[in-house]
PASEBA-1860 file (N, C-alpha, C; in nm, 3 decimals):
! residues 156
1> XXXXXXXX> -2.924/-17.261/-2.587/-2.987/-17.248/-2.465/-2.992/-17.087/-2.446 ~ -3.101/-17.057/-2.412/-3.143/-16.920/-2.399/-3.121/-16.908/-2.231 ~ -3.101/-16.746/-2.237/-3.055/-16.736/-2.082/-3.168/-16.799/-1.985 ~ -3.294/-16.776/-2.024/-3.421/-16.796/-1.961/-3.427/-16.948/-1.937 ~ -3.329/-17.069/-2.032/-3.334/-17.177/-1.976/-3.275/-17.203/-1.827 ~ -3.181/-17.122/-1.796/-3.106/-17.136/-1.689/-3.205/-17.120/-1.551 ~ -3.203/-17.219/-1.470/-3.302/-17.201/-1.377/-3.269/-17.143/-1.254 ~ -3.380/-17.087/-1.176/-3.289/-16.983/-1.063/-3.161/-17.048/-0.973
9> XXXXXXXX> -3.106/-16.971/-0.916/-2.997/-17.013/-0.856/-2.997/-17.152/-0.756 ~ -2.912/-17.238/-0.778/-2.927/-17.325/-0.692/-2.812/-17.302/-0.581 ~ -2.816/-17.392/-0.469/-2.715/-17.352/-0.379/-2.574/-17.359/-0.408 ~ -2.561/-17.428/-0.546/-2.407/-17.446/-0.585/-2.400/-17.379/-0.720 ~ -2.494/-17.316/-0.773/-2.443/-17.261/-0.924/-2.361/-17.141/-0.906 ~ -2.416/-17.068/-0.818/-2.338/-16.930/-0.794/-2.168/-16.967/-0.745 ~ -2.155/-17.053/-0.653/-2.021/-17.098/-0.596/-1.948/-17.121/-0.685 ~ -1.972/-17.239/-0.792/-1.912/-17.291/-0.878/-1.924/-17.265/-1.015
17> XXXXXXXX> -1.993/-17.159/-1.040/-2.031/-17.103/-1.164/-2.061/-17.207/-1.276 ~ -2.164/-17.282/-1.223/-2.204/-17.399/-1.308/-2.375/-17.386/-1.304 ~ -2.447/-17.354/-1.429/-2.559/-17.324/-1.426/-2.661/-17.462/-1.431 ~ -2.773/-17.434/-1.356/-2.857/-17.567/-1.356/-2.978/-17.540/-1.483 ~ -2.984/-17.655/-1.555/-3.090/-17.622/-1.658/-3.193/-17.730/-1.648 ~ -3.309/-17.718/-1.713/-3.393/-17.818/-1.739/-3.409/-17.910/-1.861 ~ -3.323/-17.896/-1.959/-3.318/-17.978/-2.076/-3.183/-17.993/-2.134 ~ -3.161/-18.110/-2.192/-3.000/-18.121/-2.234/-3.000/-18.055/-2.372
25> XXXXXXXX> -3.060/-18.015/-2.430/-3.068/-17.970/-2.566/-3.043/-17.820/-2.547 ~ -2.943/-17.747/-2.590/-2.903/-17.614/-2.585/-2.800/-17.575/-2.693 ~ -2.807/-17.431/-2.707/-2.683/-17.403/-2.809/-2.627/-17.259/-2.755 ~ -2.614/-17.229/-2.609/-2.564/-17.131/-2.568/-2.397/-17.155/-2.510 ~ -2.308/-17.088/-2.506/-2.174/-17.137/-2.481/-2.156/-17.140/-2.320 ~ -2.214/-17.210/-2.236/-2.170/-17.227/-2.111/-2.062/-17.372/-2.134 ~ -1.972/-17.355/-2.037/-1.854/-17.472/-2.077/-1.943/-17.608/-1.973 ~ -2.002/-17.609/-1.877/-2.034/-17.717/-1.806/-2.168/-17.686/-1.747
33> XXXXXXXX> -2.308/-17.752/-1.786/-2.428/-17.719/-1.746/-2.477/-17.863/-1.673 ~ -2.562/-17.861/-1.586/-2.622/-17.967/-1.514/-2.776/-17.975/-1.511 ~ -2.821/-18.094/-1.570/-2.995/-18.086/-1.590/-3.018/-18.138/-1.445 ~ -3.123/-18.060/-1.382/-3.190/-18.105/-1.277/-3.340/-18.123/-1.286 ~ -3.416/-18.201/-1.187/-3.538/-18.226/-1.229/-3.618/-18.090/-1.198 ~ -3.727/-18.110/-1.296/-3.820/-18.012/-1.269/-3.973/-18.070/-1.297 ~ -4.076/-17.972/-1.279/-4.209/-18.044/-1.311/-4.239/-18.056/-1.464 ~ -4.166/-18.003/-1.566/-4.164/-17.992/-1.678/-4.059/-18.094/-1.761
41> XXXXXXXX> -3.980/-18.163/-1.674/-3.879/-18.259/-1.731/-3.900/-18.396/-1.684 ~ -3.980/-18.443/-1.642/-3.983/-18.552/-1.572/-3.962/-18.694/-1.655 ~ -3.957/-18.663/-1.792/-3.940/-18.777/-1.896/-3.797/-18.813/-1.903 ~ -3.720/-18.704/-1.839/-3.568/-18.726/-1.833/-3.521/-18.793/-1.727 ~ -3.593/-18.823/-1.615/-3.570/-18.888/-1.507/-3.423/-18.870/-1.467 ~ -3.432/-18.747/-1.451/-3.312/-18.643/-1.381/-3.322/-18.646/-1.226 ~ -3.198/-18.661/-1.159/-3.195/-18.637/-1.025/-3.107/-18.530/-0.990 ~ -3.130/-18.489/-0.847/-3.037/-18.373/-0.827/-2.892/-18.452/-0.794
49> XXXXXXXX> -2.766/-18.365/-0.842/-2.658/-18.417/-0.771/-2.621/-18.379/-0.622 ~ -2.546/-18.469/-0.592/-2.497/-18.435/-0.435/-2.401/-18.345/-0.453 ~ -2.366/-18.269/-0.319/-2.245/-18.187/-0.315/-2.108/-18.232/-0.382 ~ -2.081/-18.386/-0.338/-1.949/-18.427/-0.396/-1.967/-18.416/-0.546 ~ -2.074/-18.455/-0.610/-2.081/-18.433/-0.752/-2.055/-18.303/-0.785 ~ -2.118/-18.222/-0.764/-2.096/-18.078/-0.806/-1.924/-18.048/-0.786 ~ -1.875/-18.073/-0.656/-1.746/-18.037/-0.668/-1.667/-18.115/-0.764 ~ -1.684/-18.237/-0.794/-1.632/-18.297/-0.920/-1.634/-18.229/-1.045
57> XXXXXXXX> -1.762/-18.203/-1.071/-1.788/-18.103/-1.208/-1.708/-17.978/-1.211 ~ -1.728/-17.915/-1.073/-1.656/-17.788/-1.071/-1.491/-17.782/-1.114 ~ -1.425/-17.912/-1.034/-1.298/-17.934/-1.079/-1.278/-17.939/-1.183 ~ -1.361/-18.030/-1.262/-1.360/-18.073/-1.422/-1.347/-17.962/-1.514 ~ -1.465/-17.861/-1.477/-1.476/-17.745/-1.525/-1.355/-17.651/-1.531 ~ -1.302/-17.653/-1.392/-1.171/-17.574/-1.404/-1.062/-17.639/-1.494 ~ -1.059/-17.766/-1.469/-0.938/-17.828/-1.555/-0.956/-17.797/-1.707 ~ -1.072/-17.797/-1.750/-1.107/-17.774/-1.889/-1.075/-17.634/-1.939
65> XXXXXXXX> -1.130/-17.530/-1.839/-1.084/-17.393/-1.859/-0.930/-17.356/-1.878 ~ -0.870/-17.421/-1.790/-0.717/-17.424/-1.798/-0.651/-17.489/-1.900 ~ -0.725/-17.582/-1.985/-0.686/-17.660/-2.094/-0.672/-17.599/-2.218 ~ -0.778/-17.503/-2.206/-0.822/-17.406/-2.335/-0.809/-17.279/-2.333 ~ -0.812/-17.201/-2.194/-0.753/-17.053/-2.194/-0.656/-17.014/-2.118 ~ -0.581/-16.898/-2.142/-0.477/-16.849/-2.028/-0.560/-16.801/-1.940 ~ -0.469/-16.779/-1.846/-0.527/-16.718/-1.710/-0.608/-16.563/-1.736 ~ -0.540/-16.490/-1.793/-0.619/-16.380/-1.834/-0.746/-16.375/-1.882
73> XXXXXXXX> -0.761/-16.481/-1.976/-0.913/-16.479/-2.028/-0.987/-16.536/-1.908 ~ -0.942/-16.642/-1.833/-1.040/-16.710/-1.754/-1.070/-16.592/-1.662 ~ -0.977/-16.502/-1.605/-1.017/-16.411/-1.521/-1.129/-16.293/-1.594 ~ -1.102/-16.269/-1.722/-1.223/-16.196/-1.782/-1.335/-16.274/-1.771 ~ -1.357/-16.373/-1.794/-1.499/-16.462/-1.772/-1.541/-16.449/-1.623 ~ -1.473/-16.429/-1.537/-1.509/-16.427/-1.401/-1.583/-16.290/-1.348 ~ -1.525/-16.185/-1.439/-1.595/-16.062/-1.407/-1.715/-16.032/-1.517 ~ -1.726/-16.095/-1.629/-1.816/-16.073/-1.721/-1.949/-16.158/-1.685
81> XXXXXXXX> -1.979/-16.214/-1.589/-2.114/-16.268/-1.544/-2.091/-16.378/-1.456 ~ -2.210/-16.411/-1.414/-2.210/-16.541/-1.291/-2.177/-16.637/-1.361 ~ -2.141/-16.705/-1.505/-2.110/-16.791/-1.551/-1.982/-16.784/-1.661 ~ -1.930/-16.890/-1.672/-1.810/-16.908/-1.741/-1.873/-16.924/-1.895 ~ -1.850/-16.820/-1.985/-1.942/-16.816/-2.117/-1.824/-16.809/-2.233 ~ -1.823/-16.883/-2.335/-1.765/-16.862/-2.459/-1.870/-16.897/-2.562 ~ -1.897/-16.814/-2.646/-2.017/-16.853/-2.757/-1.943/-16.970/-2.875 ~ -1.814/-17.015/-2.846/-1.734/-17.077/-2.944/-1.739/-17.199/-2.877
89> XXXXXXXX> -1.787/-17.246/-2.754/-1.750/-17.358/-2.694/-1.871/-17.476/-2.697 ~ -1.806/-17.599/-2.699/-1.930/-17.698/-2.713/-1.981/-17.724/-2.579 ~ -2.070/-17.690/-2.537/-2.125/-17.704/-2.393/-2.107/-17.843/-2.363 ~ -2.081/-17.909/-2.225/-2.106/-18.029/-2.216/-2.210/-18.008/-2.099 ~ -2.274/-18.105/-2.122/-2.418/-18.117/-2.030/-2.408/-18.239/-1.976 ~ -2.449/-18.242/-1.814/-2.445/-18.355/-1.744/-2.564/-18.386/-1.690 ~ -2.628/-18.510/-1.655/-2.730/-18.511/-1.570/-2.720/-18.660/-1.519 ~ -2.760/-18.671/-1.400/-2.778/-18.794/-1.309/-2.905/-18.848/-1.324
97> XXXXXXXX> -2.895/-18.969/-1.345/-3.042/-19.078/-1.364/-3.077/-19.082/-1.230 ~ -3.221/-19.074/-1.230/-3.307/-19.102/-1.109/-3.342/-19.257/-1.104 ~ -3.313/-19.311/-1.227/-3.334/-19.462/-1.246/-3.229/-19.557/-1.201 ~ -3.114/-19.513/-1.229/-2.979/-19.596/-1.211/-2.891/-19.545/-1.114 ~ -2.909/-19.397/-1.106/-2.819/-19.302/-1.022/-2.683/-19.305/-1.094 ~ -2.669/-19.320/-1.183/-2.538/-19.302/-1.293/-2.560/-19.189/-1.381 ~ -2.442/-19.133/-1.432/-2.416/-19.023/-1.495/-2.432/-19.051/-1.639 ~ -2.483/-18.932/-1.705/-2.475/-18.943/-1.866/-2.430/-18.779/-1.898
105> XXXXXXXX> -2.400/-18.775/-2.024/-2.347/-18.628/-2.106/-2.383/-18.643/-2.216 ~ -2.372/-18.516/-2.274/-2.370/-18.497/-2.423/-2.304/-18.369/-2.444 ~ -2.275/-18.326/-2.548/-2.230/-18.204/-2.585/-2.253/-18.161/-2.725 ~ -2.270/-18.044/-2.764/-2.308/-18.004/-2.909/-2.188/-17.989/-2.994 ~ -2.191/-18.036/-3.120/-2.075/-18.007/-3.202/-2.163/-17.953/-3.300 ~ -2.058/-17.884/-3.391/-2.134/-17.840/-3.511/-2.102/-17.894/-3.659 ~ -2.227/-17.895/-3.708/-2.210/-17.948/-3.868/-2.253/-17.833/-3.956 ~ -2.231/-17.860/-4.091/-2.265/-17.761/-4.176/-2.415/-17.674/-4.173
113> XXXXXXXX> -2.504/-17.774/-4.085/-2.635/-17.725/-4.082/-2.661/-17.646/-3.946 ~ -2.564/-17.673/-3.854/-2.578/-17.610/-3.717/-2.543/-17.702/-3.640 ~ -2.579/-17.697/-3.494/-2.547/-17.774/-3.406/-2.610/-17.904/-3.387 ~ -2.542/-18.015/-3.354/-2.596/-18.159/-3.331/-2.552/-18.231/-3.199 ~ -2.639/-18.297/-3.133/-2.592/-18.326/-2.992/-2.485/-18.465/-3.042 ~ -2.398/-18.453/-2.953/-2.323/-18.578/-2.928/-2.345/-18.640/-2.817 ~ -2.376/-18.752/-2.811/-2.437/-18.824/-2.676/-2.321/-18.912/-2.596 ~ -2.216/-18.944/-2.684/-2.117/-19.014/-2.586/-2.115/-19.152/-2.658
121> XXXXXXXX> -2.046/-19.222/-2.628/-2.035/-19.374/-2.668/-1.927/-19.449/-2.551 ~ -1.965/-19.554/-2.472/-2.086/-19.596/-2.518/-2.221/-19.560/-2.432 ~ -2.324/-19.545/-2.500/-2.436/-19.483/-2.449/-2.495/-19.581/-2.329 ~ -2.423/-19.538/-2.205/-2.449/-19.628/-2.076/-2.439/-19.514/-1.970 ~ -2.476/-19.530/-1.836/-2.457/-19.442/-1.730/-2.317/-19.487/-1.655 ~ -2.268/-19.405/-1.616/-2.112/-19.445/-1.553/-2.142/-19.347/-1.411 ~ -2.040/-19.410/-1.318/-2.015/-19.315/-1.217/-1.946/-19.215/-1.231 ~ -1.987/-19.089/-1.184/-1.936/-18.957/-1.250/-1.795/-18.951/-1.291
129> XXXXXXXX> -1.704/-18.981/-1.187/-1.539/-18.985/-1.220/-1.514/-19.084/-1.330 ~ -1.589/-19.201/-1.358/-1.545/-19.282/-1.456/-1.600/-19.234/-1.588 ~ -1.691/-19.162/-1.580/-1.758/-19.060/-1.720/-1.668/-18.974/-1.738 ~ -1.601/-18.889/-1.625/-1.524/-18.780/-1.689/-1.380/-18.854/-1.761 ~ -1.338/-18.968/-1.663/-1.222/-19.059/-1.738/-1.278/-19.090/-1.861 ~ -1.377/-19.142/-1.915/-1.404/-19.167/-2.055/-1.386/-19.036/-2.146 ~ -1.465/-18.926/-2.095/-1.460/-18.821/-2.174/-1.324/-18.780/-2.197 ~ -1.228/-18.776/-2.106/-1.078/-18.732/-2.116/-0.998/-18.858/-2.151
137> XXXXXXXX> -1.045/-18.947/-2.203/-0.946/-19.098/-2.213/-0.841/-19.075/-2.293 ~ -0.825/-18.974/-2.370/-0.715/-18.934/-2.461/-0.631/-18.822/-2.418 ~ -0.658/-18.751/-2.326/-0.585/-18.666/-2.256/-0.495/-18.696/-2.124 ~ -0.370/-18.711/-2.157/-0.269/-18.744/-2.033/-0.257/-18.674/-1.933 ~ -0.328/-18.510/-1.968/-0.308/-18.434/-1.832/-0.413/-18.430/-1.735 ~ -0.534/-18.521/-1.793/-0.655/-18.559/-1.678/-0.601/-18.614/-1.564 ~ -0.535/-18.730/-1.583/-0.499/-18.807/-1.456/-0.415/-18.729/-1.371 ~ -0.337/-18.653/-1.412/-0.249/-18.571/-1.338/-0.308/-18.458/-1.253
145> XXXXXXXX> -0.437/-18.397/-1.322/-0.546/-18.318/-1.265/-0.595/-18.367/-1.143 ~ -0.636/-18.505/-1.179/-0.692/-18.559/-1.048/-0.609/-18.587/-0.942 ~ -0.478/-18.656/-0.982/-0.373/-18.667/-0.874/-0.338/-18.523/-0.802 ~ -0.349/-18.396/-0.879/-0.316/-18.304/-0.804/-0.448/-18.250/-0.703 ~ -0.587/-18.317/-0.704/-0.673/-18.252/-0.666/-0.717/-18.371/-0.559 ~ -0.671/-18.464/-0.465/-0.726/-18.573/-0.406/-0.841/-18.536/-0.316 ~ -0.863/-18.406/-0.297/-0.974/-18.356/-0.186/-1.094/-18.382/-0.263 ~ -1.088/-18.401/-0.409/-1.221/-18.394/-0.482/-1.223/-18.535/-0.544
153> XXXX> -1.113/-18.590/-0.595/-1.134/-18.711/-0.660/-1.073/-18.849/-0.539 ~ -1.172/-18.847/-0.445/-1.115/-18.950/-0.350/-1.123/-19.084/-0.409 ~ -1.240/-19.102/-0.500/-1.298/-19.251/-0.507/-1.211/-19.263/-0.663 ~ -1.171/-19.168/-0.746/-1.145/-19.170/-0.870/-0.977/-19.189/-0.876
END
């Protein structure tokens, strides 16, 4: 993703440091991005996330940052720009389906020939918390994170 792929600030992008984008395929090192509907991506059938959805994704991003980095590095990202960026990270892209109301995700992983998308298995739509549970299914710390943040994960 090039910086111009990031859409103008949404009400939540600055507060939660989560960029809004128009396409799921990109290669810039944001940790979490959300595809939102625009005039040129109608084929994706994306819908706007709710405030609760964004709060869940923001908490997930915070969880992921704390799993990957020490506090000093996290603080350095806070002063470096409006979004958390690491050029070596596999960006996780989320979008909410306007057809089903469910969530889908993908992330880029690298092969010998460059990035390729990983769309997740099974390829179906989930409730957002169920989707995050699926993504983190092998991580024992994820359930503890949710238990420690009941204000966000009310239904999870």
